[in-house]
C-alpha positions in Angstrom: 6.6 -104.4 181.7 7.9 -102.1 184.5 5.6 -101.1 187.4 6.1 -97.7 188.9 4.5 -97.2 192.3 3.6 -93.7 193.5 2.4 -93.2 197.1 0.1 -90.2 197.7 -1.3 -91.5 201.0 -2.2 -88.6 203.3 -3.3 -86.3 200.5 -7.0 -85.5 199.9 -8.7 -84.3 196.7 -8.1 -82.2 194.8 -4.5 -82.3 195.8 -4.4 -86.1 195.3 -5.8 -85.8 191.8 -3.4 -83.0 190.8 -0.4 -84.9 192.2 -1.5 -88.1 190.4 -2.0 -86.2 187.1 1.5 -84.7 187.4 3.0 -88.1 187.9 1.0 -89.6 185.0 2.2 -86.8 182.7 5.8 -87.4 183.8 5.6 -91.0 182.6 3.3 -90.3 179.7 5.6 -91.5 177.0 6.4 -94.9 178.7 2.7 -95.4 179.5 1.5 -94.7 176.0 4.1 -97.1 174.5 3.0 -99.8 177.0 6.5 -99.9 178.6 5.2 -99.4 182.1 2.2 -99.2 184.3 1.7 -96.7 187.1 0.2 -97.8 190.4 -1.0 -95.0 192.6 -1.3 -95.8 196.3 -3.8 -93.6 198.2 -5.9 -93.7 201.4 -8.3 -91.1 200.1 -11.6 -92.8 199.0 -12.6 -89.8 196.9 -9.4 -90.3 194.8 -10.8 -93.7 193.7 -13.4 -91.8 191.8 -11.7 -88.6 190.6 -8.4 -90.1 189.4 -9.9 -93.0 187.4 -12.4 -90.6 185.7 -9.6 -88.2 184.7 -7.3 -91.0 183.6 -9.9 -92.7 181.4 -10.6 -89.4 179.7 -6.9 -89.3 178.8 -7.2 -92.7 177.1 -5.7 -95.0 179.7 -7.1 -98.2 181.3 -7.7 -98.3 185.1 -8.0 -101.0 187.7 -8.8 -100.2 191.3 -8.1 -102.5 194.2 -7.5 -102.4 197.9 -4.6 -104.0 199.8 -3.3 -103.4 203.3 -5.8 -100.6 203.9 -4.6 -98.7 200.9 -6.3 -98.2 197.5 -4.3 -99.1 194.5 -5.2 -97.4 191.3 -3.4 -99.1 188.4 -3.0 -97.1 185.2 -1.9 -98.7 181.9 -2.5 -99.1 178.2 -4.0 -102.3 176.8 
């Protein structure tokens, strides 16, 4: 499975959410087919609530972690 990383550090909500949703939609076909996972890198703590909530409503699975001072929101299909 291919991992696509997308860095939105420096953006705050709602801009972070809108940018993330645009990127998710860009890779929608690959994500839905399980061909890739998308890892969104953010330093906005609010984004760790808004992005997962929106993504789960779209039918995706979400994992959230923190590494090197940056939140990592992993989006995938089981």
